[in-house]
PDB file with one MODEL, atoms N, CA, C and O in Angstrom:
MODEL        1
ATOM      1  N   MET A   1       0.825  -1.267   0.044  1.00  0.00           N
ATOM      2  CA  MET A   1       0.077   0.183  -0.033  1.00  0.00           C
ATOM      3  C   MET A   1       0.893   1.342   0.137  1.00  0.00           C
ATOM      4  O   MET A   1       0.504   2.458  -0.207  1.00  0.00           O
ATOM      5  N   LEU A   2       2.149   1.098   0.719  1.00  0.00           N
ATOM      6  CA  LEU A   2       2.941   2.208   0.498  1.00  0.00           C
ATOM      7  C   LEU A   2       3.275   2.784  -0.794  1.00  0.00           C
ATOM      8  O   LEU A   2       3.410   3.999  -0.944  1.00  0.00           O
ATOM      9  N   ALA A   3       3.416   1.897  -1.775  1.00  0.00           N
ATOM     10  CA  ALA A   3       3.646   2.412  -3.110  1.00  0.00           C
ATOM     11  C   ALA A   3       2.708   3.167  -3.773  1.00  0.00           C
ATOM     12  O   ALA A   3       3.021   4.035  -4.588  1.00  0.00           O
ATOM     13  N   PHE A   4       1.386   2.845  -3.426  1.00  0.00           N
ATOM     14  CA  PHE A   4       0.275   3.601  -3.661  1.00  0.00           C
ATOM     15  C   PHE A   4       0.186   5.148  -3.317  1.00  0.00           C
ATOM     16  O   PHE A   4      -0.155   6.031  -4.104  1.00  0.00           O
ATOM     17  N   TYR A   5       0.576   5.314  -1.931  1.00  0.00           N
ATOM     18  CA  TYR A   5       0.829   6.583  -1.551  1.00  0.00           C
ATOM     19  C   TYR A   5       1.840   7.417  -2.330  1.00  0.00           C
ATOM     20  O   TYR A   5       1.670   8.537  -2.812  1.00  0.00           O
ATOM     21  N   MET A   6       2.941   6.635  -2.357  1.00  0.00           N
ATOM     22  CA  MET A   6       4.291   7.256  -3.023  1.00  0.00           C
ATOM     23  C   MET A   6       3.774   7.795  -4.366  1.00  0.00           C
ATOM     24  O   MET A   6       4.130   8.932  -4.676  1.00  0.00           O
ATOM     25  N   ALA A   7       3.104   7.219  -5.063  1.00  0.00           N
ATOM     26  CA  ALA A   7       2.638   7.613  -6.329  1.00  0.00           C
ATOM     27  C   ALA A   7       2.151   9.030  -6.414  1.00  0.00           C
ATOM     28  O   ALA A   7       2.304   9.632  -7.477  1.00  0.00           O
ATOM     29  N   PHE A   8       1.631   9.563  -5.487  1.00  0.00           N
ATOM     30  CA  PHE A   8       1.049  10.856  -5.424  1.00  0.00           C
ATOM     31  C   PHE A   8       2.052  11.884  -4.919  1.00  0.00           C
ATOM     32  O   PHE A   8       1.739  13.074  -4.933  1.00  0.00           O
ATOM     33  N   ILE A   9       3.086  11.540  -4.532  1.00  0.00           N
ATOM     34  CA  ILE A   9       4.134  12.494  -4.165  1.00  0.00           C
ATOM     35  C   ILE A   9       5.149  12.650  -5.089  1.00  0.00           C
ATOM     36  O   ILE A   9       5.653  11.616  -5.528  1.00  0.00           O
ATOM     37  N   ASP A  10       5.619  13.874  -5.539  1.00  0.00           N
ATOM     38  CA  ASP A  10       6.372  14.195  -6.641  1.00  0.00           C
ATOM     39  C   ASP A  10       7.841  14.501  -6.076  1.00  0.00           C
ATOM     40  O   ASP A  10       8.842  14.092  -6.665  1.00  0.00           O
ATOM     41  N   ASP A  11       7.893  15.146  -5.055  1.00  0.00           N
ATOM     42  CA  ASP A  11       9.381  15.378  -4.424  1.00  0.00           C
ATOM     43  C   ASP A  11       9.796  14.357  -3.789  1.00  0.00           C
ATOM     44  O   ASP A  11       9.014  13.686  -3.115  1.00  0.00           O
ATOM     45  N   GLU A  12      11.084  14.063  -3.891  1.00  0.00           N
ATOM     46  CA  GLU A  12      11.792  12.803  -3.383  1.00  0.00           C
ATOM     47  C   GLU A  12      11.959  13.135  -1.838  1.00  0.00           C
ATOM     48  O   GLU A  12      11.746  12.253  -1.006  1.00  0.00           O
ATOM     49  N   ASP A  13      12.293  14.247  -1.514  1.00  0.00           N
ATOM     50  CA  ASP A  13      12.486  14.448   0.115  1.00  0.00           C
ATOM     51  C   ASP A  13      11.010  14.166   0.811  1.00  0.00           C
ATOM     52  O   ASP A  13      10.942  13.546   1.872  1.00  0.00           O
ATOM     53  N   ASP A  14       9.761  14.699   0.093  1.00  0.00           N
ATOM     54  CA  ASP A  14       8.684  14.539   0.729  1.00  0.00           C
ATOM     55  C   ASP A  14       8.085  12.957   0.802  1.00  0.00           C
ATOM     56  O   ASP A  14       7.205  12.510   1.537  1.00  0.00           O
ATOM     57  N   ARG A  15       8.874  12.294  -0.214  1.00  0.00           N
ATOM     58  CA  ARG A  15       8.539  10.788  -0.170  1.00  0.00           C
ATOM     59  C   ARG A  15       9.186  10.120   1.139  1.00  0.00           C
ATOM     60  O   ARG A  15       8.592   9.362   1.905  1.00  0.00           O
ATOM     61  N   GLU A  16      10.386  10.505   1.236  1.00  0.00           N
ATOM     62  CA  GLU A  16      11.243   9.868   2.361  1.00  0.00           C
ATOM     63  C   GLU A  16      10.639  10.407   3.576  1.00  0.00           C
ATOM     64  O   GLU A  16      10.752   9.705   4.581  1.00  0.00           O
ATOM     65  N   LYS A  17      10.037  11.488   3.676  1.00  0.00           N
ATOM     66  CA  LYS A  17       9.590  12.099   4.836  1.00  0.00           C
ATOM     67  C   LYS A  17       8.157  11.207   5.258  1.00  0.00           C
ATOM     68  O   LYS A  17       7.849  10.850   6.396  1.00  0.00           O
ATOM     69  N   PHE A  18       7.470  10.990   4.120  1.00  0.00           N
ATOM     70  CA  PHE A  18       6.165  10.351   4.285  1.00  0.00           C
ATOM     71  C   PHE A  18       6.399   8.913   4.646  1.00  0.00           C
ATOM     72  O   PHE A  18       5.666   8.404   5.493  1.00  0.00           O
ATOM     73  N   GLU A  19       7.366   8.201   4.074  1.00  0.00           N
ATOM     74  CA  GLU A  19       7.675   6.799   4.295  1.00  0.00           C
ATOM     75  C   GLU A  19       8.182   6.730   5.678  1.00  0.00           C
ATOM     76  O   GLU A  19       7.789   5.742   6.298  1.00  0.00           O
ATOM     77  N   ILE A  20       8.900   7.477   6.263  1.00  0.00           N
ATOM     78  CA  ILE A  20       9.164   7.629   7.811  1.00  0.00           C
ATOM     79  C   ILE A  20       7.844   7.561   8.497  1.00  0.00           C
ATOM     80  O   ILE A  20       7.555   6.557   9.148  1.00  0.00           O
ATOM     81  N   ILE A  21       7.043   8.546   8.395  1.00  0.00           N
ATOM     82  CA  ILE A  21       5.716   8.734   8.985  1.00  0.00           C
ATOM     83  C   ILE A  21       4.935   7.427   8.917  1.00  0.00           C
ATOM     84  O   ILE A  21       4.435   6.850   9.883  1.00  0.00           O
ATOM     85  N   TYR A  22       4.901   7.068   7.730  1.00  0.00           N
ATOM     86  CA  TYR A  22       4.015   5.684   7.572  1.00  0.00           C
ATOM     87  C   TYR A  22       4.551   4.658   8.218  1.00  0.00           C
ATOM     88  O   TYR A  22       3.810   4.004   8.952  1.00  0.00           O
ATOM     89  N   ASN A  23       5.707   4.355   8.110  1.00  0.00           N
ATOM     90  CA  ASN A  23       6.340   3.079   8.986  1.00  0.00           C
ATOM     91  C   ASN A  23       6.373   3.184  10.335  1.00  0.00           C
ATOM     92  O   ASN A  23       6.390   2.222  11.103  1.00  0.00           O
ATOM     93  N   GLU A  24       6.384   4.563  10.709  1.00  0.00           N
ATOM     94  CA  GLU A  24       6.441   4.904  12.412  1.00  0.00           C
ATOM     95  C   GLU A  24       4.987   4.860  12.919  1.00  0.00           C
ATOM     96  O   GLU A  24       4.845   4.546  14.101  1.00  0.00           O
ATOM     97  N   TYR A  25       4.029   5.096  12.286  1.00  0.00           N
ATOM     98  CA  TYR A  25       2.669   5.222  12.857  1.00  0.00           C
ATOM     99  C   TYR A  25       1.668   4.460  12.377  1.00  0.00           C
ATOM    100  O   TYR A  25       0.661   4.409  13.084  1.00  0.00           O
ATOM    101  N   ARG A  26       1.671   3.605  10.950  1.00  0.00           N
ATOM    102  CA  ARG A  26       0.714   2.929  10.621  1.00  0.00           C
ATOM    103  C   ARG A  26      -0.037   1.877  11.601  1.00  0.00           C
ATOM    104  O   ARG A  26      -1.260   1.783  11.710  1.00  0.00           O
ATOM    105  N   LYS A  27       0.850   1.166  12.237  1.00  0.00           N
ATOM    106  CA  LYS A  27       0.317   0.166  13.040  1.00  0.00           C
ATOM    107  C   LYS A  27      -0.327   0.653  14.104  1.00  0.00           C
ATOM    108  O   LYS A  27      -1.393   0.131  14.432  1.00  0.00           O
ATOM    109  N   ARG A  28       0.166   1.663  14.780  1.00  0.00           N
ATOM    110  CA  ARG A  28      -0.471   2.327  15.870  1.00  0.00           C
ATOM    111  C   ARG A  28      -1.728   2.882  15.567  1.00  0.00           C
ATOM    112  O   ARG A  28      -2.701   2.735  16.307  1.00  0.00           O
ATOM    113  N   MET A  29      -1.754   3.581  14.401  1.00  0.00           N
ATOM    114  CA  MET A  29      -3.060   4.114  13.872  1.00  0.00           C
ATOM    115  C   MET A  29      -4.174   3.083  13.763  1.00  0.00           C
ATOM    116  O   MET A  29      -5.306   3.250  14.217  1.00  0.00           O
ATOM    117  N   VAL A  30      -3.664   1.796  12.995  1.00  0.00           N
ATOM    118  CA  VAL A  30      -4.860   0.820  12.949  1.00  0.00           C
ATOM    119  C   VAL A  30      -5.276   0.342  14.158  1.00  0.00           C
ATOM    120  O   VAL A  30      -6.464   0.072  14.337  1.00  0.00           O
ATOM    121  N   SER A  31      -4.352   0.186  15.113  1.00  0.00           N
ATOM    122  CA  SER A  31      -4.752  -0.329  16.396  1.00  0.00           C
ATOM    123  C   SER A  31      -5.736   0.569  17.118  1.00  0.00           C
ATOM    124  O   SER A  31      -6.656   0.040  17.742  1.00  0.00           O
ATOM    125  N   THR A  32      -5.623   1.763  17.086  1.00  0.00           N
ATOM    126  CA  THR A  32      -6.293   2.819  17.673  1.00  0.00           C
ATOM    127  C   THR A  32      -7.823   2.805  16.964  1.00  0.00           C
ATOM    128  O   THR A  32      -8.918   2.807  17.525  1.00  0.00           O
ATOM    129  N   ALA A  33      -7.532   2.792  15.673  1.00  0.00           N
ATOM    130  CA  ALA A  33      -8.790   2.784  14.887  1.00  0.00           C
ATOM    131  C   ALA A  33      -9.692   1.494  15.235  1.00  0.00           C
ATOM    132  O   ALA A  33     -10.900   1.616  15.436  1.00  0.00           O
ATOM    133  N   TYR A  34      -9.054   0.293  15.292  1.00  0.00           N
ATOM    134  CA  TYR A  34      -9.639  -0.660  15.642  1.00  0.00           C
ATOM    135  C   TYR A  34     -10.283  -0.694  16.926  1.00  0.00           C
ATOM    136  O   TYR A  34     -11.403  -1.189  17.051  1.00  0.00           O
ATOM    137  N   SER A  35      -9.565  -0.136  18.010  1.00  0.00           N
ATOM    138  CA  SER A  35     -10.202  -0.157  19.343  1.00  0.00           C
ATOM    139  C   SER A  35     -11.541   0.819  19.305  1.00  0.00           C
ATOM    140  O   SER A  35     -12.307   0.749  20.266  1.00  0.00           O
ATOM    141  N   ILE A  36     -11.809   1.635  18.330  1.00  0.00           N
ATOM    142  CA  ILE A  36     -12.775   2.467  18.333  1.00  0.00           C
ATOM    143  C   ILE A  36     -13.873   1.889  17.499  1.00  0.00           C
ATOM    144  O   ILE A  36     -15.040   2.047  17.860  1.00  0.00           O
ATOM    145  N   LEU A  37     -13.580   1.224  16.398  1.00  0.00           N
ATOM    146  CA  LEU A  37     -14.524   0.884  15.411  1.00  0.00           C
ATOM    147  C   LEU A  37     -14.801  -0.705  15.622  1.00  0.00           C
ATOM    148  O   LEU A  37     -15.856  -1.171  15.193  1.00  0.00           O
ATOM    149  N   ARG A  38     -13.994  -1.416  16.187  1.00  0.00           N
ATOM    150  CA  ARG A  38     -14.209  -3.033  16.354  1.00  0.00           C
ATOM    151  C   ARG A  38     -14.321  -3.719  15.187  1.00  0.00           C
ATOM    152  O   ARG A  38     -14.895  -4.808  15.163  1.00  0.00           O
ATOM    153  N   ASN A  39     -13.793  -3.166  14.102  1.00  0.00           N
ATOM    154  CA  ASN A  39     -13.823  -3.898  12.843  1.00  0.00           C
ATOM    155  C   ASN A  39     -12.581  -3.551  11.883  1.00  0.00           C
ATOM    156  O   ASN A  39     -12.268  -2.470  11.383  1.00  0.00           O
ATOM    157  N   HIS A  40     -12.007  -4.744  11.791  1.00  0.00           N
ATOM    158  CA  HIS A  40     -10.676  -4.549  11.089  1.00  0.00           C
ATOM    159  C   HIS A  40     -10.553  -4.035   9.984  1.00  0.00           C
ATOM    160  O   HIS A  40      -9.523  -3.399   9.762  1.00  0.00           O
ATOM    161  N   GLU A  41     -11.608  -4.163   8.922  1.00  0.00           N
ATOM    162  CA  GLU A  41     -11.685  -3.491   7.538  1.00  0.00           C
ATOM    163  C   GLU A  41     -11.977  -1.940   7.740  1.00  0.00           C
ATOM    164  O   GLU A  41     -11.451  -1.073   7.041  1.00  0.00           O
ATOM    165  N   ASP A  42     -12.803  -1.704   8.693  1.00  0.00           N
ATOM    166  CA  ASP A  42     -13.219  -0.209   8.910  1.00  0.00           C
ATOM    167  C   ASP A  42     -12.005   0.481   9.311  1.00  0.00           C
ATOM    168  O   ASP A  42     -11.699   1.564   8.810  1.00  0.00           O
ATOM    169  N   ALA A  43     -11.204  -0.181  10.315  1.00  0.00           N
ATOM    170  CA  ALA A  43     -10.054   0.516  10.675  1.00  0.00           C
ATOM    171  C   ALA A  43      -8.957   0.751   9.800  1.00  0.00           C
ATOM    172  O   ALA A  43      -8.208   1.723   9.901  1.00  0.00           O
ATOM    173  N   GLU A  44      -8.852  -0.298   8.793  1.00  0.00           N
ATOM    174  CA  GLU A  44      -7.879  -0.040   7.628  1.00  0.00           C
ATOM    175  C   GLU A  44      -8.291   1.124   6.841  1.00  0.00           C
ATOM    176  O   GLU A  44      -7.549   2.031   6.464  1.00  0.00           O
ATOM    177  N   ASP A  45      -9.646   0.999   6.614  1.00  0.00           N
ATOM    178  CA  ASP A  45     -10.222   2.217   5.739  1.00  0.00           C
ATOM    179  C   ASP A  45      -9.999   3.589   6.239  1.00  0.00           C
ATOM    180  O   ASP A  45      -9.695   4.536   5.514  1.00  0.00           O
ATOM    181  N   ALA A  46     -10.174   3.647   7.567  1.00  0.00           N
ATOM    182  CA  ALA A  46      -9.976   4.954   8.232  1.00  0.00           C
ATOM    183  C   ALA A  46      -8.481   5.500   8.217  1.00  0.00           C
ATOM    184  O   ALA A  46      -8.146   6.670   8.032  1.00  0.00           O
ATOM    185  N   VAL A  47      -7.661   4.417   8.448  1.00  0.00           N
ATOM    186  CA  VAL A  47      -6.165   4.944   8.225  1.00  0.00           C
ATOM    187  C   VAL A  47      -5.804   5.194   6.896  1.00  0.00           C
ATOM    188  O   VAL A  47      -4.894   6.000   6.704  1.00  0.00           O
ATOM    189  N   HIS A  48      -6.335   4.665   5.964  1.00  0.00           N
ATOM    190  CA  HIS A  48      -6.077   4.797   4.543  1.00  0.00           C
ATOM    191  C   HIS A  48      -6.661   6.104   4.001  1.00  0.00           C
ATOM    192  O   HIS A  48      -6.082   6.744   3.123  1.00  0.00           O
ATOM    193  N   ASP A  49      -8.000   6.544   4.630  1.00  0.00           N
ATOM    194  CA  ASP A  49      -8.239   7.958   4.368  1.00  0.00           C
ATOM    195  C   ASP A  49      -7.316   8.836   5.049  1.00  0.00           C
ATOM    196  O   ASP A  49      -6.914   9.805   4.405  1.00  0.00           O
ATOM    197  N   THR A  50      -6.955   8.695   6.094  1.00  0.00           N
ATOM    198  CA  THR A  50      -6.211   9.752   6.907  1.00  0.00           C
ATOM    199  C   THR A  50      -4.804   9.953   6.199  1.00  0.00           C
ATOM    200  O   THR A  50      -4.191  11.016   6.289  1.00  0.00           O
ATOM    201  N   PHE A  51      -4.317   8.815   5.460  1.00  0.00           N
ATOM    202  CA  PHE A  51      -3.036   8.971   4.771  1.00  0.00           C
ATOM    203  C   PHE A  51      -3.322   9.674   3.410  1.00  0.00           C
ATOM    204  O   PHE A  51      -2.487  10.461   2.965  1.00  0.00           O
ATOM    205  N   ILE A  52      -4.393   9.433   2.784  1.00  0.00           N
ATOM    206  CA  ILE A  52      -4.707  10.222   1.491  1.00  0.00           C
ATOM    207  C   ILE A  52      -5.035  11.655   1.802  1.00  0.00           C
ATOM    208  O   ILE A  52      -5.313  12.436   0.892  1.00  0.00           O
TER     209      ILE A  52
ENDMDL
END
């Protein structure tokens, strides 16, 4: 999924920064979203929408 997001970023420095943020926070974001939504697919969708 990371490659999907990277396709929207033109600047190489911004890609590197986004990759760091994505790798650092994605799992934590999904976990938090799941604790609220109690549905894995909905949690993944919420995190996806956040990154977009």
